[in-house]
Each structure stands twice: as structure tokens, then as C-alpha cells.
DRENDO-779665 format. One line per field, with one value per residue (C-alpha): residue number from 1; residue in three letters; x, y negated, z. Coordinates in Angstrom, 3 decimals. Layout:
N
k = [NUM | ...]
r = [ALA | ...]
px = [X | ...]
py = [Y | ...]
pz = [Z | ...]
***
This chain:
137
k = [1 | 2 | 3 | 4 | 5 | 6 | 7 | 8 | 9 | 10 | 11 | 12 | 13 | 14 | 15 | 16 | 17 | 18 | 19 | 20 | 21 | 22 | 23 | 24 | 25 | 26 | 27 | 28 | 29 | 30 | 31 | 32 | 33 | 34 | 35 | 36 | 37 | 38 | 39 | 40 | 41 | 42 | 43 | 44 | 45 | 46 | 47 | 48 | 49 | 50 | 51 | 52 | 53 | 54 | 55 | 56 | 57 | 58 | 59 | 60 | 61 | 62 | 63 | 64 | 65 | 66 | 67 | 68 | 69 | 70 | 71 | 72 | 73 | 74 | 75 | 76 | 77 | 78 | 79 | 80 | 81 | 82 | 83 | 84 | 85 | 86 | 87 | 88 | 89 | 90 | 91 | 92 | 93 | 94 | 95 | 96 | 97 | 98 | 99 | 100 | 101 | 102 | 103 | 104 | 105 | 106 | 107 | 108 | 109 | 110 | 111 | 112 | 113 | 114 | 115 | 116 | 117 | 118 | 119 | 120 | 121 | 122 | 123 | 124 | 125 | 126 | 127 | 128 | 129 | 130 | 131 | 132 | 133 | 134 | 135 | 136 | 137]
r = [UNK | UNK | UNK | UNK | UNK | UNK | UNK | UNK | UNK | UNK | UNK | UNK | UNK | UNK | UNK | UNK | UNK | UNK | UNK | UNK | UNK | UNK | UNK | UNK | UNK | UNK | UNK | UNK | UNK | UNK | UNK | UNK | UNK | UNK | UNK | UNK | UNK | UNK | UNK | UNK | UNK | UNK | UNK | UNK | UNK | UNK | UNK | UNK | UNK | UNK | UNK | UNK | UNK | UNK | UNK | UNK | UNK | UNK | UNK | UNK | UNK | UNK | UNK | UNK | UNK | UNK | UNK | UNK | UNK | UNK | UNK | UNK | UNK | UNK | UNK | UNK | UNK | UNK | UNK | UNK | UNK | UNK | UNK | UNK | UNK | UNK | UNK | UNK | UNK | UNK | UNK | UNK | UNK | UNK | UNK | UNK | UNK | UNK | UNK | UNK | UNK | UNK | UNK | UNK | UNK | UNK | UNK | UNK | UNK | UNK | UNK | UNK | UNK | UNK | UNK | UNK | UNK | UNK | UNK | UNK | UNK | UNK | UNK | UNK | UNK | UNK | UNK | UNK | UNK | UNK | UNK | UNK | UNK | UNK | UNK | UNK | UNK]
px = [-13.160 | -13.567 | -11.516 | -12.527 | -11.093 | -13.741 | -12.287 | -14.461 | -14.099 | -17.237 | -17.551 | -20.250 | -20.993 | -22.063 | -18.527 | -19.678 | -16.368 | -15.454 | -13.244 | -14.843 | -13.015 | -14.412 | -12.632 | -15.360 | -14.871 | -17.074 | -16.944 | -18.386 | -17.539 | -19.107 | -18.951 | -21.109 | -21.425 | -22.373 | -24.498 | -25.067 | -25.052 | -28.436 | -28.398 | -26.270 | -26.436 | -24.561 | -23.929 | -22.654 | -21.562 | -21.480 | -21.001 | -22.011 | -21.936 | -22.855 | -20.919 | -22.051 | -22.529 | -24.392 | -27.496 | -27.060 | -29.963 | -31.056 | -32.192 | -29.112 | -30.555 | -31.463 | -28.872 | -30.291 | -29.755 | -25.953 | -25.942 | -27.883 | -25.619 | -23.472 | -24.638 | -22.196 | -21.971 | -24.172 | -23.396 | -25.113 | -23.837 | -25.928 | -25.859 | -27.716 | -28.360 | -29.718 | -30.460 | -30.922 | -32.389 | -33.233 | -35.553 | -34.800 | -36.605 | -38.428 | -38.017 | -38.406 | -36.007 | -36.351 | -34.504 | -35.057 | -33.134 | -32.932 | -31.259 | -30.740 | -29.409 | -28.153 | -27.924 | -25.605 | -26.144 | -29.124 | -29.263 | -33.193 | -34.930 | -36.886 | -38.769 | -38.720 | -41.489 | -39.812 | -42.443 | -44.594 | -47.239 | -47.688 | -48.061 | -47.459 | -43.976 | -41.211 | -37.772 | -36.046 | -32.882 | -31.097 | -29.995 | -28.855 | -30.881 | -29.320 | -29.779 | -32.093 | -32.776 | -34.792 | -35.231 | -36.577 | -37.605]
py = [6.260 | 2.523 | 0.106 | -3.890 | -6.246 | -9.256 | -12.522 | -15.963 | -19.181 | -21.513 | -25.136 | -27.446 | -30.947 | -29.902 | -28.770 | -25.201 | -23.331 | -19.510 | -17.287 | -13.699 | -10.948 | -7.266 | -4.098 | -1.892 | 1.322 | 3.936 | 6.980 | 10.408 | 14.000 | 16.740 | 20.495 | 22.386 | 26.294 | 28.085 | 30.999 | 32.527 | 31.119 | 29.389 | 28.290 | 26.327 | 24.665 | 21.668 | 19.487 | 15.794 | 13.245 | 9.684 | 6.410 | 3.119 | -0.610 | -4.060 | -7.011 | -9.460 | -13.164 | -16.566 | -17.976 | -21.310 | -24.215 | -23.631 | -26.621 | -28.365 | -30.046 | -26.673 | -25.392 | -22.066 | -21.252 | -21.468 | -17.725 | -16.906 | -18.421 | -15.288 | -11.619 | -8.413 | -6.009 | -2.875 | 0.503 | 3.689 | 7.191 | 9.734 | 13.652 | 15.949 | 19.441 | 20.596 | 23.402 | 23.734 | 26.523 | 27.284 | 29.898 | 32.720 | 31.834 | 28.914 | 25.172 | 25.089 | 23.723 | 23.923 | 21.377 | 21.060 | 18.308 | 17.732 | 14.530 | 12.547 | 8.783 | 6.852 | 3.074 | 0.806 | -2.656 | -2.830 | -6.427 | -7.123 | -10.527 | -12.099 | -15.297 | -18.334 | -20.939 | -24.329 | -26.226 | -25.154 | -27.218 | -25.932 | -22.527 | -22.687 | -23.839 | -20.645 | -20.251 | -16.880 | -15.700 | -12.380 | -10.505 | -7.326 | -4.623 | -1.922 | 0.938 | 2.905 | 6.546 | 8.370 | 11.954 | 13.291 | 16.886]
pz = [46.579 | 47.187 | 49.642 | 50.039 | 51.862 | 51.947 | 52.998 | 53.223 | 54.353 | 55.458 | 56.783 | 56.718 | 57.655 | 61.040 | 62.046 | 61.656 | 60.840 | 60.225 | 58.322 | 58.353 | 56.888 | 56.374 | 55.565 | 53.648 | 52.208 | 50.592 | 48.135 | 47.462 | 48.165 | 46.185 | 46.312 | 43.604 | 43.705 | 40.526 | 41.854 | 38.331 | 34.878 | 35.259 | 38.995 | 41.220 | 44.848 | 45.960 | 49.086 | 49.018 | 51.403 | 50.107 | 51.869 | 50.533 | 51.642 | 51.002 | 51.965 | 54.623 | 53.886 | 54.804 | 55.027 | 53.401 | 53.730 | 57.345 | 59.488 | 60.328 | 63.308 | 65.249 | 67.115 | 67.425 | 64.188 | 64.401 | 65.512 | 62.301 | 59.846 | 59.128 | 58.733 | 58.714 | 55.969 | 55.886 | 55.686 | 54.192 | 54.848 | 52.758 | 53.200 | 50.394 | 49.835 | 46.711 | 44.316 | 40.245 | 38.391 | 34.858 | 34.117 | 31.481 | 27.831 | 29.077 | 28.904 | 32.418 | 35.277 | 39.039 | 41.393 | 45.024 | 47.223 | 51.007 | 52.172 | 55.145 | 55.097 | 57.907 | 57.860 | 60.223 | 60.629 | 58.092 | 56.156 | 56.442 | 55.275 | 58.042 | 58.042 | 60.836 | 61.140 | 60.493 | 62.143 | 65.218 | 64.251 | 60.636 | 60.319 | 56.830 | 56.575 | 56.906 | 55.890 | 55.189 | 56.043 | 56.184 | 59.541 | 60.385 | 62.096 | 64.428 | 62.236 | 60.013 | 59.159 | 56.588 | 55.958 | 52.966 | 51.540]
***
């Protein structure tokens, strides 16, 4: 298990000032069942996170960017089920895994055109997407 309290202070020359604070926790819980001496199956639940942050270097004259200065932490919860087996008298192992991952406030890199008259001027910033899901077999 892991628990973190992230505190930060921000102020700039445009009088933007804020003090975000995030409590984040994560960890992993696993259950392993030995079916016999050569095979087992397992189930695990894990939660991870990536702290939030600031988008620095944005155009100071563009007031629409104020809402993009800060982005929230991202959380990922992963559910996994797997089987491992070793065959008799052979150097052969078999592993099968199925998992489902769910993200909350996924951090994504987006681009923004700085000069509407020049399509080659972009700035990049991080924002939070609503969620993300992935299922793999």
C-alpha cells in the first residue's frame, strides 16, 4: 500500500495563484492458488496514480488558457486473472492472463494552435480526459 499527500504552491506574473493539494493512494492485493506442484492461478487488484501538475509556458496574454494551467492526478485500477502451468519433462511453460484496466482523469497531451493565422504554431499541454478503459485477453 502507498499513500501520498501532494501539496504545491503556484503564482506567476499574471497574478494567478493557487495551492492544489491531492491525497492519492495505491497498492496491490494478490491471491495465488496452487492447483498442484506445477500449476497455479492468481487474482490481483492494483491501483496506481500519477500526480497532477501545471502547464507552464502558456501564452500569458490569452485569458482562455487560465483554466488549462493545472491538471488533476490520474488514477488506474487494474483487475487481473491468470494461470501458469509447467509441462512434465519439458522446458515448456504456459501462461494465460486476462485483465481489465480502468482509468479516472486520464492525463493526455493535447496541442493548441497559438497563432490562428499560422497553422504551424502549436503549443502542447496536458489535460485530463474523462476516463479510459482497456480489456485484453
